[in-house]
C-alpha positions as CSV (number, residue, x, y, z in Angstrom):
1,X,224.7,111.9,128.3
2,X,224.7,111.3,124.5
3,X,226.8,108.3,123.6
4,X,230.3,109.1,124.9
5,X,229.5,112.8,124.9
6,X,228.0,115.2,127.5
7,X,225.8,118.0,126.5
8,X,226.7,121.1,128.5
9,X,224.0,123.8,129.2
10,X,225.1,127.3,130.2
11,X,223.2,130.5,129.8
12,X,221.1,129.1,127.0
13,X,224.0,127.6,125.1
14,X,224.1,123.9,124.2
15,X,227.7,122.8,123.5
16,X,228.9,119.2,123.0
17,X,232.0,118.3,125.1
18,X,233.8,115.0,125.3
19,X,234.3,113.9,128.9
20,X,235.6,110.4,128.2
21,X,234.6,107.0,126.9
22,X,231.9,105.0,128.7
23,X,232.7,101.7,127.0
24,X,230.5,99.7,129.4
25,X,227.4,101.3,128.1
26,X,228.0,100.6,124.4
27,X,225.5,98.3,122.6
28,X,227.1,98.3,119.2
29,X,224.4,100.5,117.6
30,X,226.2,103.8,118.3
31,X,226.6,106.3,115.5
32,X,229.2,109.0,115.2
33,X,228.0,112.5,116.3
34,X,228.0,115.0,113.5
35,X,229.2,118.2,115.1
36,X,227.7,121.3,113.6
37,X,229.6,123.5,111.2
38,X,227.4,126.5,111.8
39,X,225.5,127.7,114.9
40,X,222.2,125.7,115.1
41,X,220.4,128.8,116.3
42,X,221.3,131.5,113.8
43,X,223.5,129.9,111.2
44,X,226.6,132.0,112.0
45,X,230.1,130.6,112.3
46,X,231.3,128.7,115.4
47,X,234.1,129.9,117.6
48,X,236.2,126.8,118.4
49,X,239.1,128.7,120.1
50,X,238.1,127.5,123.6
51,X,237.0,124.2,125.2
52,X,233.4,125.2,125.1
53,X,232.3,126.2,121.5
54,X,230.3,129.3,121.0
55,X,228.4,131.1,118.3
56,X,230.8,133.6,116.7
57,X,228.1,136.3,117.3
58,X,228.5,135.7,121.1
59,X,225.7,137.2,123.2
60,X,224.0,138.7,120.2
61,X,222.9,135.1,119.3
62,X,221.6,134.0,122.7
63,X,220.2,137.4,123.7
64,X,217.0,136.2,125.3
65,X,218.6,133.2,126.9
66,X,221.3,135.5,128.4
67,X,218.6,137.6,130.0
68,X,216.8,134.6,131.4
69,X,220.0,133.5,132.9
70,X,220.6,136.9,134.5
71,X,217.2,137.1,136.2
72,X,217.1,133.5,137.4
73,X,216.8,132.6,141.1
74,X,220.5,132.1,141.6
75,X,221.4,135.4,140.0
76,X,219.2,138.5,140.3
77,X,216.1,136.5,141.2
78,X,213.6,138.8,139.6
79,X,210.2,137.3,140.5
80,X,207.6,137.5,137.8
81,X,210.0,137.9,134.9
82,X,209.3,134.8,132.9
83,X,210.3,133.7,129.5
84,X,207.2,135.0,127.8
85,X,207.7,138.5,129.2
86,X,211.4,138.5,128.3
87,X,210.5,137.5,124.7
88,X,208.0,140.3,124.4
89,X,210.4,142.9,125.9
90,X,213.1,141.9,123.4
91,X,210.8,141.6,120.4
92,X,209.3,145.0,121.1
93,X,212.8,146.6,121.3
94,X,212.2,147.6,125.0
95,X,215.4,145.9,126.2
96,X,218.7,144.7,124.6
97,X,220.2,143.2,127.6
98,X,219.3,142.6,131.3
99,X,220.7,146.0,132.3
100,X,217.9,147.7,130.4
101,X,215.4,146.1,132.8
102,X,216.3,148.7,135.4
103,X,215.2,151.6,133.2
104,X,211.8,150.1,132.2
105,X,208.8,152.2,132.9
106,X,205.3,151.3,134.0
107,X,203.8,152.5,130.7
108,X,206.3,150.3,128.8
109,X,205.3,147.2,130.8
110,X,201.6,147.9,130.2
111,X,202.1,147.5,126.5
112,X,202.9,143.8,127.0
113,X,200.2,141.2,126.4
114,X,198.3,140.1,129.6
115,X,200.2,142.7,131.7
116,X,197.8,144.5,134.0
117,X,198.5,147.4,136.3
118,X,199.0,145.2,139.4
119,X,201.4,142.8,137.6
120,X,203.3,145.8,136.2
121,X,203.7,147.3,139.7
122,X,204.8,144.0,141.2
123,X,207.4,143.4,138.4
124,X,208.7,147.0,138.9
125,X,209.0,146.3,142.6
126,X,210.9,143.1,142.0
127,X,213.3,144.8,139.6
128,X,213.9,147.5,142.2
129,X,214.7,144.9,144.8
130,X,217.2,143.3,142.4
131,X,219.2,146.5,142.5
132,X,220.2,145.7,146.1
133,X,221.5,142.2,145.3
134,X,225.2,141.6,146.4
135,X,227.9,142.0,143.9
136,X,228.4,138.2,143.4
137,X,224.8,138.0,142.1
138,X,225.3,140.9,139.7
139,X,228.6,139.4,138.4
140,X,226.9,136.0,138.0
141,X,224.1,137.7,136.0
142,X,226.7,139.0,133.5
143,X,227.3,135.4,132.4
144,X,231.1,135.8,132.1
145,X,232.6,132.8,130.4
146,X,234.5,130.6,132.8
147,X,232.5,131.7,135.8
148,X,229.3,130.6,137.5
149,X,227.7,131.0,140.9
150,X,230.6,129.8,143.0
151,X,233.3,131.5,140.9
152,X,231.3,134.8,140.9
153,X,231.2,134.6,144.7
154,X,234.9,134.0,145.0
155,X,235.7,136.9,142.6
156,X,233.3,139.3,144.4
157,X,234.6,138.3,147.9
158,X,238.2,138.7,146.7
159,X,237.9,142.2,145.1
160,X,234.9,143.7,147.0
161,X,233.7,146.0,144.2
162,X,232.9,145.9,140.5
163,X,235.4,148.7,140.0
164,X,238.2,146.7,141.6
165,X,237.3,143.8,139.4
166,X,237.4,146.0,136.3
167,X,240.7,147.5,137.4
168,X,242.3,144.1,137.9
169,X,244.8,142.7,135.4
170,X,245.4,139.0,134.6
171,X,247.9,138.6,137.5
172,X,245.4,140.0,140.0
173,X,242.7,137.7,138.7
174,X,244.9,134.7,139.0
175,X,245.0,135.3,142.8
176,X,241.4,134.2,143.0
177,X,241.0,130.5,143.8
178,X,240.2,128.6,140.7
179,X,241.4,131.2,138.1
180,X,244.6,130.2,136.3
181,X,246.7,131.7,133.6
182,X,244.4,130.4,130.9
183,X,241.1,131.5,132.4
184,X,242.2,135.0,133.5
185,X,242.7,136.5,130.0
186,X,239.3,135.1,129.0
187,X,237.6,136.8,131.9
188,X,239.4,140.1,131.1
189,X,238.2,139.9,127.5
190,X,234.7,139.2,128.6
191,X,234.7,142.1,131.0
192,X,235.9,144.4,128.2
193,X,233.1,143.1,126.0
194,X,230.5,143.6,128.8
195,X,231.7,147.2,129.7
196,X,228.6,148.9,128.2
197,X,226.3,146.6,130.2
198,X,228.2,147.2,133.4
199,X,228.1,151.0,132.7
200,X,224.4,150.8,132.4
201,X,224.0,148.9,135.6
202,X,226.1,151.5,137.4
203,X,224.1,154.3,135.9
204,X,220.8,152.6,137.0
205,X,222.0,152.5,140.6
206,X,222.5,148.7,140.8
207,X,224.7,147.7,143.8
208,X,228.3,147.1,142.8
209,X,229.8,146.2,146.2
210,X,230.1,142.9,148.1
211,X,228.6,142.9,151.7
212,X,231.1,142.4,154.4
213,X,234.1,143.3,152.4
214,X,236.6,145.6,154.2
215,X,237.8,148.4,152.0
216,X,241.1,150.2,152.7
217,X,241.0,154.0,152.8
218,X,243.4,156.6,151.4
219,X,244.6,157.4,154.9
220,X,245.9,153.9,155.5
221,X,249.6,153.7,155.8
222,X,251.2,151.1,153.4
223,X,250.8,147.7,154.9
224,X,248.4,148.8,157.6
225,X,245.3,148.6,155.3
226,X,246.0,144.9,154.6
227,X,246.6,144.2,158.2
228,X,243.4,146.0,159.2
229,X,241.4,144.1,156.7
230,X,242.9,140.8,157.9
231,X,242.1,141.6,161.5
232,X,238.5,142.5,160.6
233,X,238.1,139.3,158.7
234,X,239.7,137.2,161.5
235,X,236.9,138.4,163.9
236,X,234.2,136.9,161.7
237,X,232.5,133.8,163.2
238,X,233.6,131.5,160.4
239,X,237.0,133.1,159.7
240,X,239.3,130.8,157.8
241,X,236.9,127.8,158.1
242,X,235.9,125.4,155.3
243,X,232.2,124.6,155.8
244,X,230.1,121.9,154.2
245,X,226.3,122.1,154.2
246,X,224.4,118.9,153.7
247,X,220.7,117.9,154.1
248,X,217.7,120.2,154.2
249,X,218.0,123.4,156.2
250,X,215.6,124.0,159.0
251,X,214.7,126.7,161.5
252,X,215.8,130.3,160.5
253,X,217.7,128.9,157.6
254,X,214.9,126.8,156.1
255,X,214.1,129.3,153.3
256,X,217.7,129.7,152.1
257,X,218.8,128.1,148.9
258,X,222.2,126.5,148.5
259,X,223.5,129.6,146.8
260,X,222.2,131.8,149.7
261,X,223.8,129.4,152.2
262,X,227.1,129.8,150.3
263,X,226.8,133.6,150.4
264,X,226.0,133.5,154.1
265,X,229.1,131.4,154.8
266,X,231.3,133.7,152.8
267,X,229.8,136.8,154.5
268,X,230.8,135.2,157.9
269,X,234.4,134.7,156.7
270,X,234.2,131.0,155.7
271,X,234.5,129.1,152.5
272,X,231.8,126.7,151.4
273,X,232.7,123.3,150.0
274,X,230.7,120.5,148.6
275,X,232.8,117.6,149.9
276,X,234.0,116.6,153.4
277,X,237.7,116.0,153.8
278,X,240.4,116.3,156.5
279,X,240.6,120.0,155.6
280,X,236.9,120.6,156.5
281,X,236.4,122.5,159.7
282,X,232.6,122.4,160.1
283,X,229.7,120.4,158.7
284,X,226.2,121.8,158.9
285,X,223.9,118.7,158.9
286,X,220.2,119.4,158.2
287,X,217.3,116.9,157.8
288,X,218.1,113.8,155.9
289,X,221.8,114.4,156.0
290,X,223.6,111.2,155.0
291,X,227.1,110.1,154.1
292,X,228.6,113.5,154.5
293,X,227.5,113.8,158.1
294,X,228.7,110.2,158.7
295,X,232.1,111.0,157.2
296,X,232.5,114.1,159.2
297,X,231.8,112.3,162.5
298,X,234.3,109.5,161.5
299,X,236.9,112.2,160.9
300,X,236.1,114.0,164.1
301,X,234.9,117.1,162.4
302,X,232.6,119.4,164.3
303,X,229.0,118.8,163.1
304,X,226.2,121.2,164.0
305,X,222.5,121.7,163.1
306,X,221.2,124.5,160.9
307,X,219.7,126.0,164.1
308,X,223.1,126.1,165.8
309,X,224.6,127.7,162.7
310,X,221.9,130.3,162.8
311,X,222.7,131.1,166.4
312,X,226.4,131.4,165.6
313,X,225.7,133.7,162.6
314,X,222.9,135.7,164.2
315,X,224.6,139.0,163.4
316,X,224.9,138.1,159.7
317,X,221.4,137.0,159.1
318,X,219.1,139.5,157.3
């Protein structure tokens, strides 16, 4: 919070956005904020056409930050690829974007400062593992404007493959929960801009499908494919359920992050939510669960432990 303004951080960008006045916190010493006329990072113009301002150079300006965002824990989760290594890789011209990580060689890594043979091998192994991440993680890594972890999961779960996403028009994108007629064209423009990156990911063998998605086949009779997919999804243990996770996970789920819990719920047919309401079907209450568990019990909503959820989703745990 800065005065009446909120500083928004996303993929390395820092963009002022007015949320509303907080008159009660004023002391009388406040000074007007001078918004920048040029990009503070590179001095280029600022694109003010959308709610969140960006450098007119786009990803070319925040190149290193975009790569850091792509390899972070909630995206591709490439262990051992820290900021110092990313800076070296970019400065040496070994990578231009995160897709180039998947074509790095051992010899190239060994040219980096303080990079020994064992570290290089471990990093290559982590990069190879990243190829198998679900589509929602890959889509999140792209850093598409107007999306994030949750939206990336909804998009991936709705379309099932990167190709289907790329083939979608604005009307098809608007069918995804949370994407309206203003956001859909922005996403389409972003995907067109990211086409070379996506092509490199495909060529490198990075996974482009969402686990658990039921694809229709060319032999399906019109209407039967959709029915078959709906029937398959209805057999999932959390089909049609809105699930809230609160507290610390224990037992088989203890190592899962919130993002991984959201992915698990989606894989089992459910939809993760952050708040409990009358429309919530299930609450998973871990250690130190507080008001959400109390509210669920007051509303008569089924409340289970992480261990009980693990038993219910045993076939979907990996």
